[in-house]
C-alpha positions in Angstrom: 81.3 139.4 96.8 84.8 139.6 98.2 85.7 136.2 99.6 87.8 137.6 102.5 84.9 139.2 104.3 81.4 138.3 105.4 81.1 141.1 107.9 80.0 143.7 105.3 77.1 141.5 104.2 73.5 142.1 105.4 72.9 140.1 108.6 71.6 136.6 108.0 72.5 136.5 104.3 73.8 133.0 104.9 72.0 130.4 107.0 74.2 127.6 108.4 73.0 124.5 110.1 75.7 123.1 112.4 75.4 119.4 113.1 77.4 117.8 116.0 77.7 117.1 119.7 77.6 120.0 122.2 78.1 118.4 125.6 80.9 115.9 125.7 84.4 115.5 124.3 86.8 117.5 122.1 84.6 117.3 119.1 81.8 119.0 121.1 84.2 121.7 122.3 85.4 122.4 118.7 81.8 122.5 117.5 81.0 125.2 120.1 84.0 127.2 119.2 83.2 127.1 115.4 79.6 128.1 116.1 80.7 131.0 118.2 83.1 132.2 115.6 80.5 132.0 112.9 78.1 134.1 115.0 80.6 136.9 115.2 81.3 137.2 111.5 78.1 139.0 110.6 75.9 138.0 107.7 75.4 134.5 109.1 72.4 132.9 110.9 73.5 129.9 112.9 71.1 127.0 113.4 72.1 124.0 115.6 71.3 120.3 115.3 72.7 118.4 118.3 73.6 114.7 118.0 75.1 114.4 121.5 72.6 111.6 122.3 74.5 109.3 120.0 77.7 110.0 121.9 76.0 108.9 125.2 74.5 105.6 124.1 75.9 102.1 124.1 76.7 100.0 121.1 73.5 98.1 121.0 71.5 101.3 120.5 73.7 103.2 118.0 71.8 102.0 114.9 68.4 103.0 116.3 69.8 106.3 117.6 71.4 107.2 114.3 68.2 106.4 112.3 66.3 108.7 114.7 68.9 111.4 114.1 68.9 111.0 110.3 65.1 111.5 110.4 65.2 114.4 112.8 67.9 116.1 110.6 65.7 115.9 107.6 62.9 117.6 109.5 65.4 120.2 110.8 66.5 121.0 107.3 62.9 121.5 106.1 62.2 123.7 109.1 65.4 125.9 109.1 66.0 126.0 105.3 69.8 126.3 105.6 72.1 127.3 102.7 74.9 125.2 104.2 75.1 122.2 106.5 78.3 121.8 108.4 78.9 118.4 110.1 81.4 117.6 112.8 82.9 114.2 112.2 85.3 112.2 114.3 87.8 109.7 112.8 86.3 106.7 114.5 82.7 107.5 113.5 83.3 109.2 110.2 81.1 106.9 108.0 78.0 107.3 110.1 78.5 111.0 110.8 79.2 111.7 107.1 75.7 110.4 106.3 74.3 113.7 107.8 76.0 115.4 104.9 74.5 112.8 102.5 71.0 113.7 103.8 71.7 117.4 103.5 72.8 116.9 99.9 69.5 115.0 99.2 67.9 118.3 100.0 70.3 120.1 97.6 72.2 121.9 100.4 75.8 122.8 100.3 77.8 120.5 102.7 80.9 120.9 104.8 82.5 118.2 106.9 84.7 119.3 109.7 86.8 116.2 110.0 88.7 115.7 113.3 91.2 113.3 111.6 94.7 112.3 112.7 97.6 113.4 110.5 97.9 109.9 109.0 94.2 109.2 108.8 94.1 106.7 105.9 97.1 104.7 107.2 95.3 104.2 110.5 92.1 103.0 108.9 91.1 99.7 107.4 90.4 99.3 103.7 86.6 99.6 104.1 87.0 102.8 106.2 89.3 104.4 103.6 86.8 103.6 100.9 84.0 105.1 102.9 86.0 108.3 103.4 86.7 108.6 99.7 83.2 107.7 98.8 81.8 110.6 100.8 83.4 113.1 98.5 80.4 112.5 96.2 78.2 114.5 98.6 80.8 116.7 100.5 81.4 120.1 98.9 84.3 121.0 101.3 86.3 119.0 103.8 87.9 120.8 106.7 90.7 119.1 108.6 92.9 120.0 111.5 96.4 119.6 110.1 98.4 119.7 106.9 99.3 116.1 107.4 95.7 115.1 107.3 95.1 117.0 104.1 98.2 115.5 102.4 97.3 111.9 103.4 93.7 112.2 102.2 94.9 113.6 98.9 97.4 110.8 98.6 94.7 108.2 99.1 92.3 109.6 96.6 90.4 112.6 98.0 89.9 115.1 95.1 87.4 117.6 96.5 88.5 120.9 98.2 90.2 120.5 101.6 90.9 123.4 104.0 93.2 123.1 107.0 91.6 124.8 110.0 93.5 124.1 113.3 91.6 123.9 116.5 91.3 127.2 118.2 89.7 129.0 121.2 88.3 132.4 121.8 91.1 134.0 123.9 88.7 136.7 125.2 86.9 134.0 127.2 90.0 133.6 129.4 91.5 135.9 132.0 94.1 138.4 130.7 95.8 138.4 134.1 96.7 135.0 135.5 97.9 134.0 139.0 101.6 133.1 139.3 101.9 129.6 138.0 104.6 128.7 140.5 102.3 129.5 143.5 99.0 127.9 142.4 97.3 125.5 144.8 96.8 122.5 142.4 100.0 120.8 141.4 98.7 118.6 138.6 95.5 118.5 136.6 94.1 116.0 134.1 91.2 117.3 132.1 89.4 115.4 129.3 87.3 112.2 128.8 87.9 109.7 131.5 88.9 106.7 129.4 91.7 104.2 129.7 93.4 105.1 126.4 93.8 108.7 127.7 96.1 107.5 130.4 94.0 108.2 133.5 95.4 105.2 135.4 98.9 106.2 134.6 98.2 109.5 136.2 97.0 107.6 139.3 100.3 105.7 139.4 102.1 109.0 139.3 99.9 110.3 142.1 100.8 107.3 144.2 104.5 108.0 143.7 104.0 111.6 144.7 101.7 111.5 147.8 102.5 115.1 148.7 101.4 116.5 145.4 97.8 117.5 144.7 96.2 115.8 141.6 92.9 117.0 140.2 90.7 115.2 137.6 88.1 116.9 135.5 85.9 115.0 133.0 83.2 112.4 132.4 83.5 108.7 132.1 82.7 106.9 128.8 81.6 103.7 130.5 80.6 102.5 134.0 83.3 99.8 134.4 86.1 102.4 134.0 84.4 104.6 136.5 84.1 101.8 139.0 87.8 100.9 138.6 88.9 104.5 138.9 86.8 105.2 142.0 88.2 102.0 143.6 91.8 103.2 142.9 91.3 106.7 144.4 89.9 105.5 147.7 93.5 104.9 148.9 94.9 108.1 147.4 94.3 111.2 149.7 96.0 113.5 147.2 93.5 112.8 144.3 90.2 114.5 143.6 87.7 113.9 140.7 85.2 116.6 140.1 83.3 115.2 137.2 82.6 117.1 134.0 82.9 120.9 134.3 82.2 123.4 131.5 82.4 127.1 130.7 83.8 129.6 133.1 83.9 127.1 136.0 86.4 125.0 134.0 88.5 128.0 133.3 88.6 128.9 137.0 89.9 125.5 137.9 92.5 125.5 135.2 93.8 128.9 136.4 94.5 127.3 139.7 96.8 124.5 138.3 100.5 124.4 137.6 100.8 121.3 135.3 98.7 119.3 132.9 99.6 115.6 132.9 98.2 113.9 129.7 99.8 110.4 129.1 97.4 109.7 126.3 97.7 106.7 123.9 95.7 108.2 121.1 94.8 111.8 120.2 94.0 114.1 117.3 94.5 117.7 118.4 93.1 118.1 121.9 91.5 121.5 122.6 92.4 121.0 126.2 96.0 121.9 125.3 94.9 125.2 124.1 92.6 125.8 127.0 95.5 125.0 129.4 97.9 127.2 127.5 95.4 130.1 127.8 95.4 129.6 131.5 99.1 129.3 131.8 99.2 125.6 132.7 102.3 123.8 131.6 101.6 120.6 129.6 103.3 117.3 130.1 102.0 115.2 127.3 102.7 112.3 124.9 103.5 113.5 121.4 100.8 111.6 119.5 98.5 112.7 116.7 98.9 116.4 115.9 100.1 117.4 119.4 103.7 117.9 118.1 102.3 120.8 115.9 101.7 122.7 119.1 104.1 121.3 121.8 107.8 122.0 121.4 109.6 119.8 123.9 111.3 121.9 126.5 110.0 125.2 125.1 106.2 125.3 126.0 105.9 121.9 127.6 107.5 118.5 127.9 107.1 115.2 126.0 106.5 112.2 128.3 106.6 108.4 127.9 103.1 107.2 128.7 104.5 103.9 129.9 106.9 105.3 132.5 105.1 106.8 135.5 108.4 107.0 137.5 109.9 109.3 134.8 106.7 111.4 134.8 107.0 111.8 138.6 110.6 112.8 138.3 109.8 115.4 135.7 107.0 116.8 137.8 109.2 117.1 140.9 111.9 118.8 138.8 109.6 121.3 137.4 107.8 122.1 140.6 111.2 122.8 142.2 112.2 125.3 139.5 109.7 128.2 139.6 111.6 130.3 137.1 111.5 127.5 134.5 107.8 126.9 135.3 107.1 130.6 134.6 109.0 130.6 131.4 107.3 127.5 130.0 103.9 128.9 131.0 104.6 132.2 129.2 105.8 130.3 126.1 102.7 128.1 126.0 100.4 131.1 126.0 102.6 132.8 123.3 102.4 129.7 121.0 98.6 129.7 121.5 98.3 133.4 120.5 100.4 133.0 117.4 98.1 130.5 115.6 95.3 129.0 117.6 92.9 131.8 118.5 89.7 132.8 116.9 91.4 136.0 115.6 94.1 133.8 114.0 91.7 131.7 112.0 88.9 134.2 111.3 89.9 135.0 107.7 90.4 131.3 106.9 87.0 130.4 108.3 85.4 133.2 106.4 86.7 131.8 103.2 85.4 128.4 104.0 81.8 129.9 104.0 82.4 132.6 101.3 81.4 130.5 98.3 77.8 130.3 99.5 77.3 133.9 100.8 75.0 136.1 98.8 
Protein backbone atom coordinates (compact mmCIF):
# COMPACT_ATOMS: atom_id res chain seq x y z
CA UNK A 1 0.00 0.00 0.00
CA UNK A 2 1.22 3.50 -0.80
CA UNK A 3 1.81 5.47 2.39
CA UNK A 4 0.74 8.77 0.88
CA UNK A 5 -2.86 7.79 0.28
CA UNK A 6 -5.68 6.16 2.16
CA UNK A 7 -8.39 7.50 -0.10
CA UNK A 8 -7.94 4.67 -2.62
CA UNK A 9 -8.50 1.98 0.03
CA UNK A 10 -11.88 0.30 0.55
CA UNK A 11 -14.04 2.18 3.03
CA UNK A 12 -13.52 1.18 6.65
CA UNK A 13 -10.30 -0.76 5.99
CA UNK A 14 -8.93 0.91 9.13
CA UNK A 15 -10.88 1.37 12.36
CA UNK A 16 -9.62 4.14 14.63
CA UNK A 17 -10.83 4.80 18.16
CA UNK A 18 -10.33 8.46 19.11
CA UNK A 19 -9.98 9.05 22.85
CA UNK A 20 -10.30 12.57 24.22
CA UNK A 21 -12.57 15.42 25.30
CA UNK A 22 -15.18 16.85 22.94
CA UNK A 23 -16.85 19.73 24.75
CA UNK A 24 -14.38 22.08 26.41
CA UNK A 25 -10.99 23.63 25.73
CA UNK A 26 -8.39 23.63 22.99
CA UNK A 27 -7.64 19.90 23.27
CA UNK A 28 -11.33 19.15 22.62
CA UNK A 29 -11.33 21.45 19.59
CA UNK A 30 -8.20 19.78 18.20
CA UNK A 31 -9.74 16.37 18.83
CA UNK A 32 -12.81 17.30 16.80
CA UNK A 33 -10.71 18.67 13.94
CA UNK A 34 -8.61 15.49 13.79
CA UNK A 35 -11.70 13.28 13.79
CA UNK A 36 -13.27 15.32 11.03
CA UNK A 37 -10.12 15.07 8.92
CA UNK A 38 -9.89 11.31 9.45
CA UNK A 39 -13.51 10.91 8.34
CA UNK A 40 -12.75 12.63 5.02
CA UNK A 41 -9.79 10.44 4.09
CA UNK A 42 -11.72 7.36 3.03
CA UNK A 43 -10.86 3.87 4.17
CA UNK A 44 -11.27 4.85 7.83
CA UNK A 45 -14.02 4.09 10.30
CA UNK A 46 -13.98 6.56 13.19
CA UNK A 47 -15.07 5.50 16.65
CA UNK A 48 -15.16 7.94 19.57
CA UNK A 49 -14.51 7.53 23.29
CA UNK A 50 -15.17 10.79 25.14
CA UNK A 51 -13.41 11.58 28.41
CA UNK A 52 -14.81 15.09 28.83
CA UNK A 53 -16.30 14.13 32.20
CA UNK A 54 -12.79 14.14 33.67
CA UNK A 55 -12.23 17.66 32.44
CA UNK A 56 -15.33 18.83 34.30
CA UNK A 57 -14.71 17.26 37.72
CA UNK A 58 -12.85 18.58 40.75
CA UNK A 59 -9.57 17.28 42.11
CA UNK A 60 -11.17 15.06 44.75
CA UNK A 61 -13.00 13.04 42.10
CA UNK A 62 -10.28 12.72 39.47
CA UNK A 63 -9.00 9.33 40.60
CA UNK A 64 -12.48 7.79 40.69
CA UNK A 65 -13.36 9.36 37.36
CA UNK A 66 -10.21 8.10 35.70
CA UNK A 67 -10.68 4.57 37.03
CA UNK A 68 -14.18 4.64 35.58
CA UNK A 69 -12.84 5.84 32.26
CA UNK A 70 -10.11 3.21 32.13
CA UNK A 71 -12.73 0.51 32.67
CA UNK A 72 -15.11 2.03 30.14
CA UNK A 73 -12.30 2.26 27.57
CA UNK A 74 -11.55 -1.44 27.94
CA UNK A 75 -15.20 -2.23 27.18
CA UNK A 76 -15.16 0.23 24.25
CA UNK A 77 -12.12 -1.51 22.76
CA UNK A 78 -13.81 -4.90 23.05
CA UNK A 79 -16.98 -3.55 21.43
CA UNK A 80 -15.48 -1.47 18.61
CA UNK A 81 -12.42 -3.67 17.86
CA UNK A 82 -10.22 -0.82 16.59
CA UNK A 83 -6.95 -1.29 14.75
CA UNK A 84 -5.60 1.95 16.19
CA UNK A 85 -6.32 3.93 19.36
CA UNK A 86 -5.44 7.66 19.15
CA UNK A 87 -5.36 9.49 22.49
CA UNK A 88 -5.44 13.26 23.03
CA UNK A 89 -3.08 14.21 25.87
CA UNK A 90 -2.41 17.61 27.42
CA UNK A 91 0.91 18.50 28.97
CA UNK A 92 -0.50 18.90 32.46
CA UNK A 93 -2.37 15.58 32.45
CA UNK A 94 -0.07 13.54 30.25
CA UNK A 95 0.64 10.71 32.68
CA UNK A 96 -3.00 9.89 33.43
CA UNK A 97 -4.10 10.36 29.84
CA UNK A 98 -1.26 8.23 28.50
CA UNK A 99 -2.66 5.30 30.47
CA UNK A 100 -5.46 5.14 27.91
CA UNK A 101 -2.76 4.10 25.43
CA UNK A 102 -1.37 1.62 27.97
CA UNK A 103 -4.79 -0.04 28.22
CA UNK A 104 -5.09 -0.13 24.43
CA UNK A 105 -1.68 -1.82 24.18
CA UNK A 106 -2.84 -4.45 26.67
CA UNK A 107 -5.43 -5.36 24.02
CA UNK A 108 -2.64 -5.47 21.39
CA UNK A 109 -3.85 -2.33 19.59
CA UNK A 110 -1.63 0.14 17.76
CA UNK A 111 -1.38 3.37 19.76
CA UNK A 112 -0.89 7.03 18.91
CA UNK A 113 -0.71 9.87 21.42
CA UNK A 114 -1.51 13.33 20.11
CA UNK A 115 0.51 15.29 22.68
CA UNK A 116 -0.39 18.97 23.10
CA UNK A 117 3.03 19.84 24.47
CA UNK A 118 4.83 23.15 24.72
CA UNK A 119 7.99 23.55 22.63
CA UNK A 120 10.17 23.04 25.72
CA UNK A 121 8.06 20.36 27.39
CA UNK A 122 10.72 18.46 29.40
CA UNK A 123 12.32 21.67 30.68
CA UNK A 124 8.99 22.79 32.11
CA UNK A 125 8.21 19.49 33.82
CA UNK A 126 9.56 18.02 37.05
CA UNK A 127 11.86 15.01 37.13
CA UNK A 128 8.98 12.60 37.83
CA UNK A 129 6.91 13.95 34.93
CA UNK A 130 9.84 13.69 32.52
CA UNK A 131 10.34 10.08 33.54
CA UNK A 132 6.63 9.37 33.09
CA UNK A 133 6.71 10.82 29.58
CA UNK A 134 9.76 8.76 28.60
CA UNK A 135 8.34 5.63 30.26
CA UNK A 136 5.21 5.86 28.11
CA UNK A 137 7.18 5.11 24.95
CA UNK A 138 7.03 1.45 26.01
CA UNK A 139 3.37 1.42 24.95
CA UNK A 140 3.14 4.30 22.44
CA UNK A 141 3.79 3.39 18.81
CA UNK A 142 3.75 6.97 17.54
CA UNK A 143 3.82 10.34 19.24
CA UNK A 144 2.30 13.35 17.48
CA UNK A 145 3.31 16.82 18.69
CA UNK A 146 2.40 20.34 17.62
CA UNK A 147 5.84 21.86 16.98
CA UNK A 148 9.36 20.99 15.92
CA UNK A 149 10.56 22.42 19.25
CA UNK A 150 8.50 19.84 21.15
CA UNK A 151 9.94 17.04 19.04
CA UNK A 152 13.52 18.21 19.51
CA UNK A 153 13.22 18.61 23.28
CA UNK A 154 11.61 15.19 23.71
CA UNK A 155 14.35 13.51 21.68
CA UNK A 156 16.98 15.40 23.64
CA UNK A 157 15.52 14.10 26.89
CA UNK A 158 15.32 10.45 25.89
CA UNK A 159 12.35 9.81 23.59
CA UNK A 160 13.37 7.19 21.01
CA UNK A 161 10.08 6.17 19.33
CA UNK A 162 8.73 7.84 16.15
CA UNK A 163 7.54 11.45 16.55
CA UNK A 164 5.55 13.36 13.93
CA UNK A 165 4.99 17.12 13.98
CA UNK A 166 1.37 17.93 13.15
CA UNK A 167 0.46 21.58 13.77
CA UNK A 168 -2.98 22.53 14.92
CA UNK A 169 -5.30 23.14 11.99
CA UNK A 170 -8.87 23.98 11.08
CA UNK A 171 -11.20 23.12 8.22
CA UNK A 172 -11.31 26.38 6.29
CA UNK A 173 -14.49 25.35 4.47
CA UNK A 174 -16.34 25.73 7.78
CA UNK A 175 -15.69 29.49 7.68
CA UNK A 176 -17.18 32.13 5.40
CA UNK A 177 -15.23 32.83 2.23
CA UNK A 178 -16.48 36.42 2.20
CA UNK A 179 -16.08 38.34 5.43
CA UNK A 180 -17.45 41.72 6.54
CA UNK A 181 -14.98 44.62 6.50
CA UNK A 182 -12.92 44.24 9.66
CA UNK A 183 -12.74 48.02 10.14
CA UNK A 184 -16.53 48.41 10.39
CA UNK A 185 -17.47 45.42 12.53
CA UNK A 186 -19.64 46.13 15.61
CA UNK A 187 -17.49 44.38 18.26
CA UNK A 188 -14.19 46.10 18.99
CA UNK A 189 -12.47 43.44 21.11
CA UNK A 190 -13.21 39.76 21.70
CA UNK A 191 -11.72 37.28 24.16
CA UNK A 192 -12.50 33.63 23.40
CA UNK A 193 -11.25 30.63 25.33
CA UNK A 194 -11.33 29.08 28.76
CA UNK A 195 -12.25 31.64 31.39
CA UNK A 196 -9.31 31.13 33.74
CA UNK A 197 -7.00 33.61 35.46
CA UNK A 198 -3.84 32.41 33.73
CA UNK A 199 -5.35 33.24 30.35
CA UNK A 200 -5.46 36.91 31.32
CA UNK A 201 -9.19 37.51 31.53
CA UNK A 202 -8.85 40.02 34.37
CA UNK A 203 -6.19 41.94 32.42
CA UNK A 204 -8.74 42.22 29.60
CA UNK A 205 -11.21 43.68 32.11
CA UNK A 206 -8.60 46.25 33.12
CA UNK A 207 -8.24 47.26 29.48
CA UNK A 208 -12.04 47.49 29.18
CA UNK A 209 -12.06 49.82 32.17
CA UNK A 210 -9.46 52.05 30.49
CA UNK A 211 -11.49 52.10 27.24
CA UNK A 212 -15.13 52.61 28.34
CA UNK A 213 -16.24 53.53 24.81
CA UNK A 214 -14.98 50.29 23.27
CA UNK A 215 -17.09 47.14 23.17
CA UNK A 216 -15.60 43.99 24.80
CA UNK A 217 -17.04 40.51 24.30
CA UNK A 218 -16.09 37.36 26.24
CA UNK A 219 -16.86 33.84 24.96
CA UNK A 220 -15.96 30.78 27.01
CA UNK A 221 -16.70 28.68 30.07
CA UNK A 222 -15.24 28.97 33.56
CA UNK A 223 -13.00 26.28 35.02
CA UNK A 224 -14.04 27.02 38.61
CA UNK A 225 -16.83 28.78 40.44
CA UNK A 226 -14.64 31.22 42.39
CA UNK A 227 -13.20 32.71 39.20
CA UNK A 228 -16.70 33.06 37.79
CA UNK A 229 -17.91 34.89 40.92
CA UNK A 230 -14.96 37.29 40.81
CA UNK A 231 -15.43 37.94 37.11
CA UNK A 232 -19.16 38.60 37.38
CA UNK A 233 -18.54 40.99 40.27
CA UNK A 234 -16.03 42.93 38.15
CA UNK A 235 -18.28 43.31 35.10
CA UNK A 236 -21.23 44.71 37.05
CA UNK A 237 -19.53 48.11 36.89
CA UNK A 238 -18.50 47.81 33.22
CA UNK A 239 -21.25 48.69 30.76
CA UNK A 240 -19.00 47.92 27.80
CA UNK A 241 -18.41 44.24 28.67
CA UNK A 242 -20.54 41.20 27.79
CA UNK A 243 -19.95 37.56 28.65
CA UNK A 244 -21.90 35.09 26.52
CA UNK A 245 -20.74 31.81 28.05
CA UNK A 246 -19.46 28.90 25.95
CA UNK A 247 -20.47 28.97 22.28
CA UNK A 248 -19.63 26.33 19.70
CA UNK A 249 -19.90 25.59 16.00
CA UNK A 250 -21.40 28.01 13.53
CA UNK A 251 -22.69 30.31 16.27
CA UNK A 252 -19.11 30.89 17.45
CA UNK A 253 -17.97 31.65 13.91
CA UNK A 254 -20.79 34.16 13.49
CA UNK A 255 -19.66 36.06 16.60
CA UNK A 256 -16.00 36.05 15.57
CA UNK A 257 -16.90 37.44 12.16
CA UNK A 258 -18.39 40.46 13.95
CA UNK A 259 -15.18 41.32 15.87
CA UNK A 260 -12.21 43.50 14.96
CA UNK A 261 -9.56 42.43 17.49
CA UNK A 262 -8.73 39.41 19.63
CA UNK A 263 -7.12 40.32 22.97
CA UNK A 264 -5.31 37.37 24.58
CA UNK A 265 -2.87 38.34 27.38
CA UNK A 266 -2.30 34.74 28.37
CA UNK A 267 0.38 33.65 30.84
CA UNK A 268 0.62 30.09 29.53
CA UNK A 269 -0.25 28.48 26.22
CA UNK A 270 0.67 25.69 23.83
CA UNK A 271 -0.76 26.42 20.38
CA UNK A 272 -4.26 27.87 20.77
CA UNK A 273 -6.72 26.91 18.04
CA UNK A 274 -8.54 30.15 18.76
CA UNK A 275 -5.78 32.01 16.89
CA UNK A 276 -6.54 29.99 13.78
CA UNK A 277 -10.28 30.39 14.22
CA UNK A 278 -9.90 34.16 14.54
CA UNK A 279 -7.56 34.33 11.56
CA UNK A 280 -10.14 32.46 9.46
CA UNK A 281 -12.67 35.14 10.46
CA UNK A 282 -10.28 38.02 9.78
CA UNK A 283 -9.94 39.01 13.44
CA UNK A 284 -6.61 40.69 14.24
CA UNK A 285 -4.84 39.08 17.25
CA UNK A 286 -3.12 40.93 20.09
CA UNK A 287 -1.45 38.18 22.07
CA UNK A 288 1.46 37.35 24.36
CA UNK A 289 4.12 35.34 22.54
CA UNK A 290 4.25 32.27 24.78
CA UNK A 291 4.37 28.57 23.92
CA UNK A 292 4.18 27.96 20.17
CA UNK A 293 2.30 31.19 19.41
CA UNK A 294 5.42 32.78 17.79
CA UNK A 295 5.28 30.05 15.13
CA UNK A 296 2.08 31.65 13.82
CA UNK A 297 2.14 35.30 14.91
CA UNK A 298 4.64 37.65 13.30
CA UNK A 299 4.63 40.87 15.29
CA UNK A 300 3.38 43.74 13.13
CA UNK A 301 2.59 41.48 10.15
CA UNK A 302 -0.46 39.38 11.10
CA UNK A 303 -0.94 40.56 14.67
CA UNK A 304 0.86 42.23 17.57
CA UNK A 305 2.76 40.99 20.59
CA UNK A 306 1.60 42.42 23.91
CA UNK A 307 2.94 42.58 27.46
CA UNK A 308 0.40 40.73 29.59
CA UNK A 309 1.34 42.84 32.61
CA UNK A 310 0.72 46.23 30.98
CA UNK A 311 -3.01 46.94 30.41
CA UNK A 312 -2.26 50.60 29.64
CA UNK A 313 0.00 49.63 26.73
CA UNK A 314 -2.66 47.18 25.50
CA UNK A 315 -5.26 49.94 25.56
CA UNK A 316 -2.97 52.27 23.60
CA UNK A 317 -2.36 49.57 20.98
CA UNK A 318 -6.09 48.93 20.62
CA UNK A 319 -6.88 52.63 20.19
CA UNK A 320 -4.08 53.01 17.65
CA UNK A 321 -5.27 50.07 15.57
CA UNK A 322 -8.92 51.04 15.65
CA UNK A 323 -7.99 54.52 14.39
CA UNK A 324 -6.14 53.06 11.37
CA UNK A 325 -8.63 51.10 9.25
CA UNK A 326 -6.13 50.51 6.42
CA UNK A 327 -3.64 48.91 8.82
CA UNK A 328 -6.41 46.86 10.39
CA UNK A 329 -7.44 45.52 6.98
CA UNK A 330 -3.86 44.64 6.06
CA UNK A 331 -3.23 42.75 9.31
CA UNK A 332 -6.54 40.92 8.89
CA UNK A 333 -5.64 39.80 5.37
CA UNK A 334 -2.15 38.72 6.47
CA UNK A 335 -3.57 36.65 9.33
CA UNK A 336 -5.82 34.72 6.96
CA UNK A 337 -2.96 34.27 4.49
CA UNK A 338 -0.67 32.84 7.19
CA UNK A 339 -3.43 30.44 8.18
CA UNK A 340 -3.96 29.19 4.63
CA UNK A 341 -0.26 28.55 4.07
CA UNK A 342 0.17 25.94 6.79
CA UNK A 343 -2.70 25.51 9.23
CA UNK A 344 -5.68 24.14 7.30
CA UNK A 345 -6.90 20.57 6.87
CA UNK A 346 -5.73 20.65 3.25
CA UNK A 347 -2.23 21.64 4.40
CA UNK A 348 -1.85 18.70 6.80
CA UNK A 349 -3.88 16.05 4.98
CA UNK A 350 -0.85 14.23 3.55
CA UNK A 351 0.98 14.32 6.86
CA UNK A 352 -1.99 12.95 8.78
CA UNK A 353 -2.46 10.23 6.18
CA UNK A 354 1.11 9.05 6.75
CA UNK A 355 0.57 8.94 10.52
CA UNK A 356 -2.13 6.30 9.98
CA UNK A 357 -0.66 4.59 6.92
CA UNK A 358 1.43 1.98 8.76
CA UNK A 359 -1.72 0.23 9.96
CA UNK A 360 -3.91 0.46 6.86
CA UNK A 361 -4.67 -2.76 5.09
